C-alpha positions as YAML, in Angstrom:
chain: A
units: angstrom
residues:
- id: 1
  name: MET
  ca: [115.22, 6.80, -51.26]
- id: 2
  name: ASP
  ca: [115.51, 3.99, -48.81]
- id: 3
  name: GLY
  ca: [112.28, 1.66, -48.70]
- id: 4
  name: ASP
  ca: [109.29, 1.54, -50.89]
- id: 5
  name: PRO
  ca: [108.46, 4.90, -52.36]
- id: 6
  name: THR
  ca: [104.98, 4.06, -52.87]
- id: 7
  name: ARG
  ca: [104.55, 3.84, -49.20]
- id: 8
  name: ILE
  ca: [103.54, 7.46, -48.43]
- id: 9
  name: ARG
  ca: [101.99, 9.78, -45.64]
- id: 10
  name: ILE
  ca: [99.60, 12.37, -46.92]
- id: 11
  name: ILE
  ca: [99.08, 15.36, -44.27]
- id: 12
  name: HIS
  ca: [97.71, 18.80, -44.29]
- id: 13
  name: ALA
  ca: [100.22, 21.11, -45.55]
- id: 14
  name: ARG
  ca: [102.08, 23.20, -42.93]
- id: 15
  name: GLU
  ca: [103.23, 26.65, -43.04]
- id: 16
  name: GLU
  ca: [106.60, 25.68, -41.56]
- id: 17
  name: SER
  ca: [107.16, 23.46, -44.69]
- id: 18
  name: LEU
  ca: [106.56, 26.50, -46.91]
- id: 19
  name: ALA
  ca: [110.55, 26.63, -47.87]
- id: 20
  name: ASP
  ca: [110.60, 22.71, -48.47]
- id: 21
  name: ILE
  ca: [107.22, 23.10, -50.63]
- id: 22
  name: ASN
  ca: [108.85, 26.19, -52.88]
- id: 23
  name: GLY
  ca: [112.01, 24.02, -53.49]
- id: 24
  name: LEU
  ca: [110.27, 21.15, -54.22]
- id: 25
  name: ILE
  ca: [108.23, 23.01, -56.76]
- id: 26
  name: THR
  ca: [111.20, 24.61, -58.38]
- id: 27
  name: ARG
  ca: [113.00, 21.24, -58.69]
- id: 28
  name: SER
  ca: [110.02, 19.97, -60.26]
- id: 29
  name: LYS
  ca: [108.77, 22.22, -62.74]
- id: 30
  name: SER
  ca: [113.01, 22.51, -63.93]
- id: 31
  name: HIS
  ca: [112.89, 18.83, -64.48]
- id: 32
  name: TRP
  ca: [111.11, 19.96, -67.61]
- id: 33
  name: ARG
  ca: [112.51, 21.38, -70.95]
- id: 34
  name: TRP
  ca: [111.59, 24.87, -71.26]
- id: 35
  name: PRO
  ca: [112.19, 27.93, -73.48]
- id: 36
  name: LYS
  ca: [115.16, 29.76, -72.61]
- id: 37
  name: GLY
  ca: [114.44, 32.28, -69.78]
- id: 38
  name: TYR
  ca: [110.84, 30.84, -68.83]
- id: 39
  name: LEU
  ca: [111.46, 29.50, -65.45]
- id: 40
  name: ASP
  ca: [112.93, 33.07, -64.20]
- id: 41
  name: LYS
  ca: [109.30, 34.28, -65.23]
- id: 42
  name: ALA
  ca: [106.95, 31.17, -64.13]
- id: 43
  name: LEU
  ca: [108.78, 30.11, -61.03]
- id: 44
  name: PRO
  ca: [107.60, 33.18, -59.07]
- id: 45
  name: LEU
  ca: [104.21, 32.46, -60.22]
- id: 46
  name: HIS
  ca: [104.12, 29.13, -58.34]
- id: 47
  name: ARG
  ca: [105.58, 30.33, -54.87]
- id: 48
  name: ILE
  ca: [102.86, 29.10, -52.39]
- id: 49
  name: SER
  ca: [102.24, 31.58, -49.43]
- id: 50
  name: PRO
  ca: [100.68, 31.18, -45.91]
- id: 51
  name: ALA
  ca: [97.72, 32.85, -47.20]
- id: 52
  name: TYR
  ca: [97.44, 30.01, -50.27]
- id: 53
  name: VAL
  ca: [97.99, 27.62, -47.37]
- id: 54
  name: ARG
  ca: [95.30, 29.02, -45.33]
- id: 55
  name: SER
  ca: [92.57, 29.32, -47.84]
- id: 56
  name: ASN
  ca: [93.17, 26.15, -50.15]
- id: 57
  name: HIS
  ca: [92.88, 22.15, -49.68]
- id: 58
  name: CYS
  ca: [96.94, 21.89, -49.44]
- id: 59
  name: PHE
  ca: [98.66, 18.81, -48.74]
- id: 60
  name: GLU
  ca: [102.11, 17.34, -48.23]
- id: 61
  name: VAL
  ca: [103.32, 14.18, -49.60]
- id: 62
  name: LEU
  ca: [105.90, 12.47, -47.05]
- id: 63
  name: ASP
  ca: [107.94, 9.36, -47.23]
- id: 64
  name: THR
  ca: [108.64, 6.75, -44.66]
- id: 65
  name: ARG
  ca: [111.23, 8.99, -43.05]
- id: 66
  name: ASP
  ca: [108.89, 12.03, -43.33]
- id: 67
  name: LYS
  ca: [110.90, 13.94, -45.95]
- id: 68
  name: LEU
  ca: [108.78, 16.20, -48.22]
- id: 69
  name: ILE
  ca: [108.47, 14.15, -51.63]
- id: 70
  name: GLY
  ca: [105.23, 16.04, -53.20]
- id: 71
  name: PHE
  ca: [102.80, 18.90, -52.81]
- id: 72
  name: PHE
  ca: [99.11, 19.21, -53.90]
- id: 73
  name: SER
  ca: [96.53, 21.25, -53.46]
- id: 74
  name: ALA
  ca: [92.79, 21.95, -54.55]
- id: 75
  name: ALA
  ca: [91.38, 25.57, -54.62]
- id: 76
  name: VAL
  ca: [87.89, 26.78, -55.64]
- id: 77
  name: ASP
  ca: [88.22, 29.10, -58.08]
- id: 78
  name: GLY
  ca: [84.62, 30.39, -58.84]
- id: 79
  name: THR
  ca: [82.41, 28.04, -60.15]
- id: 80
  name: ARG
  ca: [85.52, 25.45, -60.33]
- id: 81
  name: VAL
  ca: [87.41, 23.64, -58.08]
- id: 82
  name: LEU
  ca: [90.90, 23.24, -59.29]
- id: 83
  name: LEU
  ca: [93.78, 20.77, -58.77]
- id: 84
  name: ASP
  ca: [95.82, 23.78, -58.52]
- id: 85
  name: ASN
  ca: [99.17, 22.04, -58.01]
- id: 86
  name: LEU
  ca: [100.52, 18.47, -58.08]
- id: 87
  name: TRP
  ca: [104.16, 18.35, -57.76]
- id: 88
  name: VAL
  ca: [106.35, 15.43, -57.16]
- id: 89
  name: ALA
  ca: [110.23, 15.20, -56.43]
- id: 90
  name: PRO
  ca: [111.54, 14.39, -59.77]
- id: 91
  name: ASP
  ca: [113.71, 11.46, -58.85]
- id: 92
  name: LEU
  ca: [110.28, 9.74, -57.75]
- id: 93
  name: ILE
  ca: [108.21, 10.98, -60.91]
- id: 94
  name: GLY
  ca: [106.54, 7.40, -62.23]
- id: 95
  name: ASN
  ca: [106.54, 5.60, -58.58]
- id: 96
  name: GLY
  ca: [102.58, 6.18, -58.44]
- id: 97
  name: ILE
  ca: [102.92, 9.17, -56.10]
- id: 98
  name: GLY
  ca: [101.30, 11.63, -58.04]
- id: 99
  name: ARG
  ca: [98.29, 8.90, -58.75]
- id: 100
  name: GLN
  ca: [97.95, 8.44, -54.69]
- id: 101
  name: ALA
  ca: [97.78, 12.48, -54.51]
- id: 102
  name: CYS
  ca: [95.00, 12.15, -57.19]
- id: 103
  name: GLU
  ca: [93.19, 9.74, -55.22]
- id: 104
  name: HIS
  ca: [93.21, 11.74, -52.42]
- id: 105
  name: VAL
  ca: [92.14, 14.69, -54.07]
- id: 106
  name: PHE
  ca: [89.11, 12.62, -55.71]
- id: 107
  name: GLN
  ca: [88.19, 11.46, -52.24]
- id: 108
  name: LEU
  ca: [88.17, 15.06, -51.16]
- id: 109
  name: ALA
  ca: [86.21, 16.32, -53.98]
- id: 110
  name: ARG
  ca: [83.54, 13.54, -53.09]
- id: 111
  name: GLU
  ca: [83.50, 14.28, -49.38]
- id: 112
  name: GLN
  ca: [83.22, 18.27, -50.40]
- id: 113
  name: GLY
  ca: [80.17, 17.18, -53.01]
- id: 114
  name: TRP
  ca: [82.37, 18.83, -55.69]
- id: 115
  name: ALA
  ca: [81.17, 17.05, -59.15]
- id: 116
  name: GLN
  ca: [83.88, 18.19, -61.52]
- id: 117
  name: LEU
  ca: [87.50, 18.95, -60.82]
- id: 118
  name: TRP
  ca: [89.68, 20.84, -63.44]
- id: 119
  name: VAL
  ca: [93.32, 21.24, -64.17]
- id: 120
  name: LEU
  ca: [95.92, 22.87, -66.20]
- id: 121
  name: PRO
  ca: [98.68, 20.61, -66.37]
- id: 122
  name: ASP
  ca: [102.02, 21.71, -67.81]
- id: 123
  name: PRO
  ca: [102.33, 20.07, -71.22]
- id: 124
  name: PRO
  ca: [104.80, 17.49, -70.27]
- id: 125
  name: ALA
  ca: [102.15, 16.21, -67.77]
- id: 126
  name: GLU
  ca: [99.31, 15.77, -69.82]
- id: 127
  name: GLY
  ca: [99.84, 12.10, -70.51]
- id: 128
  name: PHE
  ca: [99.41, 11.58, -66.68]
- id: 129
  name: TYR
  ca: [96.23, 13.59, -66.52]
- id: 130
  name: LEU
  ca: [94.66, 11.38, -69.29]
- id: 131
  name: LYS
  ca: [95.62, 8.08, -67.50]
- id: 132
  name: MET
  ca: [94.15, 9.60, -64.05]
- id: 133
  name: GLY
  ca: [90.76, 9.54, -66.16]
- id: 134
  name: PHE
  ca: [90.71, 13.74, -67.10]
- id: 135
  name: SER
  ca: [89.72, 14.68, -70.52]
- id: 136
  name: ASP
  ca: [90.90, 17.34, -72.63]
- id: 137
  name: THR
  ca: [87.82, 19.83, -72.61]
- id: 138
  name: GLY
  ca: [89.52, 21.49, -75.95]
- id: 139
  name: GLU
  ca: [89.77, 24.97, -73.80]
- id: 140
  name: ARG
  ca: [93.16, 26.61, -73.87]
- id: 141
  name: VAL
  ca: [94.70, 29.05, -71.54]
- id: 142
  name: CYS
  ca: [98.02, 31.21, -72.63]
- id: 143
  name: SER
  ca: [100.45, 31.21, -70.16]
- id: 144
  name: ARG
  ca: [100.99, 33.77, -67.65]
- id: 145
  name: VAL
  ca: [104.54, 34.18, -69.01]
- id: 146
  name: PRO
  ca: [105.23, 36.14, -71.98]
- id: 147
  name: GLY
  ca: [106.11, 33.53, -74.94]
- id: 148
  name: GLY
  ca: [105.15, 30.70, -72.47]
- id: 149
  name: PRO
  ca: [103.21, 27.71, -73.30]
- id: 150
  name: LEU
  ca: [99.56, 27.15, -74.54]
- id: 151
  name: PHE
  ca: [97.89, 25.00, -71.66]
- id: 152
  name: CYS
  ca: [95.15, 22.64, -72.19]
- id: 153
  name: VAL
  ca: [92.13, 22.64, -69.69]
- id: 154
  name: TYR
  ca: [91.18, 19.11, -68.42]
- id: 155
  name: ARG
  ca: [88.24, 18.41, -66.29]
- id: 156
  name: ILE
  ca: [87.41, 14.92, -64.63]
- id: 157
  name: GLU
  ca: [83.61, 13.87, -63.63]
- id: 158
  name: LEU
  ca: [83.60, 12.55, -59.94]
...
């Protein structure tokens, strides 16, 4: 990528960007090693729809050339507010884009009066969330995909 990968722009997600967003999610989730056949079943569960964009707090991360390099969302799920998505272009992981996305969600949470934020990260991303200040609650959630990983539930107090 030309220029500084930490110079980003965060905008509200647009429905016309859904093909790019879903492509980014596919590339990002596929970056990690998964059991054979897992991604074929898991990726459709991560597709972002127009209805999802309209009913949640969804954001695109754009580089200096307005190319989509990240996507994240916060969703109210019952009594919990979830950092429901945080995807970064695989070639840019480790450049601070995820950190900037989290900081944006933390600010949104404060503005909305949310006291806590929850996340169920993919196992390879757990270290990132610990660095961002999330704590493992000890709660575990089984994958929606039979034979998929067990997910740890993390929470941060804001």
